[in-house]
N, C-alpha and C positions, 0 to 999 in steps of 0.2 A: 074189580078194580083191587089191585096191592095196596097195603098199608101204607108203604111208602109213597104212592101216585096220590093219596087220600092227603096224608100229611103236607104234600108238596102244594098240593091244590088248595087247601085250607089256609097255607101261609100266605099265598097271593092274593087270597082273597081279604086276608086281613090286611095287608098292604094295600089294596085298592080300597080298602073301607078308610082307612086312615089318610089316604090321599085325597079322596072324595069328600072329605070333611075340612081337609086344609081349604079343597078348591071352593067349598060353598063358604068359606069365611075368608075370602080373598087371598089366599097364598100364606094365611096364619091363621093357629088356632091355639086357644088353651087348652092345658090337659083336660080340664071339665068337659069341654065338648069333645074333643077325643077320645076319651073314657067312655061316654053316653052314645055319640055316633058309632064308634067302631065296636061298641058293644065288648069292652075289654077291661079286667081288672088291671090295677094301676102297676103289679108286678109284671103281666104280660105285655102291658104297653110301651113300658120302659123296655123292656126284652125286644119287640119288633120294631121301637121308633127310630135306631139308628139305620137299619136297613132300608125304612119306609122314607128317612131323609135323605139316603143316596140315591133313591128312585125319583124322589121329587125333584135333586137337582138334575137329573138327567132329564125331566120333563118340565125345566123351571118354566121354558118361554110358554108352555101350553098353560101351566098353573097363575101365570101371571098374562095371558094374554088380553088386552084391550078390546073392548067391544068397538067395532067399526062405526057406528054410529055415534057412540058416546066421544069417541076420537076426534071426530069430524066436527062434532058441536064446539070442542074445546079448541080446536085449532081456528075456527071461526073469530074467535077472540084476537084481537091485534096485540092485547096484552101479553098474551101466552106465547108469542113469537119474541120475547125477551129473555136473554139466558143471563142470569146474574154471573158475572167472572171473578171467580175466585182467585185472589192474587196473594193473598197471605192467611195459612191456615196453621196454626201451631203444631208442631209435627210431636207425636210421642215416641217411644221406643218402638212399637209396632212397626211404623214407617222404616226405620233402619233395617229393617230385617228383609224387608220386600226389594226383590231384584227384577222381578219380571210381573206384569200385570198384561192380562189378556182378556178382551171382550168381545163377546158374541152377541148381538142383539138382533130383534128381528120387530117389524111393525109396520107402520104405514108412513110415506111420506105425503106432504101437503103443498100443493104450489096455489096460490091466488089466483083465480081468474077474474073476481070482481069481490066488489064487498060483501057479495052475498053467497058467493058460489068459491069452491075451492076444487082442484083435480086431485084425486085422491090416490095414490100408487101404493104399491108394495115398495118395502124395503129392508135392508139388512145392513148393519156395519160388523165389519170384523177387525179389531185394533189390535196389536202388541206391543207396549211399552218396555222398555229395559232401561234399567237404571243402574247408572255406574258413578259409585262413589269416589271422592277425590280426598285426599289428606287433608287439602287445605282448599276452602270454596264450596260453591254450592254442587250437588250432584249433577250428573248430566244425563239428561231423558231423552231418547230417541223414542219416536213414535212412528210406528209404520203400519199398513193396511188399506183397507178398499171399503168405500160406501159402494153401496148397488142399489138402483133406484130402478124397479123393473128390469129393463135390459142394460141400461147405462150404467158405467162402471167408472168411479173416481177413484184415483189411487192418491194416497196419502204418504207422504214424503217425508214430513218433519211435524214436529209439534212439539209443546210444552206441556206439562199434567201438574196438578195442585191435587194431593189426596189429604183427606182429612178423616183418621179411622175415628176421632172422638165423634164426630156428628155424622159419621157414614157418607161423606159426599166424595164426588168425584169430579173435577174439572179439566177439560184436555181442550186445547187449542191448538188445530192443526192446518197445516197448507201442504196442497195437491194440484194435481193436474186432471182433467177430465181425456176423454179419448182422443181429443182435438188437440191436446197439448196445453189447452186454456187453465189459466191459474183459478183453484178454487179454494175456499177456506171453509173450515169445519168447528164449529163451536159446539163442544159436548157437557153437557151438564148432567150430574146423575147421582141419586141415592142408591145404596146397597144395603142386602139385608143377609144375615149369615144362614147358609144352607148346611152346611157341614164341612169339616175338615177346612181346607182352604179356598172353597168354593161360596160364592157369594150370588143370591137373586140381585138382580139389577134393574132399575127404571130409569129410562134416558128421554132427555128432551134435547132435541139435537137442531142447531141452525146451520144449514146448507147453504152458502153462498156459491152460486154456479156464475156462470159466464151469462145466462140467461135471467132467471128469476131466481131469489131465494126460494127455499123449500125448509118447512118444518117437519123434522122427523119425530114421532112418538115411536119409542121402541122400548121391548124388554126382554130379557135373557139373562144370561150369567157370565161372571166375570170370576177369575182365578187370580189369585196373589201369592207367589211364591218366593 
């Protein structure tokens, strides 16, 4: 085996050890845990950490994926079906520089059958928000995308959003239609965590109101703000 090949394999092993340490600690870990569990000196940790963060971003959903049984238990509680609507968050200078926000999350959708039973389905949400600023007046926010629950697709046609960079929260209220043209509404509440560059890991609680019954979506993934 060539020296170059050995070095390449060695780096991959280091990145894997760093990522495994992050996974063991719920997606975040202090430097002490990383130093010990990845078996690195502080200098070598800093050298490899940037690449590891990029890799972690690519696999953000895997790192933050929820346990199916735990999500089910969480969804059984009626109080967890309420999403606090954010209407006024003090903006800072960071918000003024953001023009587009994309969200890609996956997880589970829950539909209540009775007081003790839920129907659990796979779900994913993909949203794009564009922010157009005006010389006078509030900025115009356009929200598009879709929500997929099993094979059913719900198209998002419009919406409003509140972004609080100091509290790391994101709230979106959307309207759209299902595949039969029936109106649907979506309340999307999330907290996000920096993963590197302009990419963030995101955990969301979503209430999807369809023509049938409401569904609670517990999802995780990434958001990009540019």
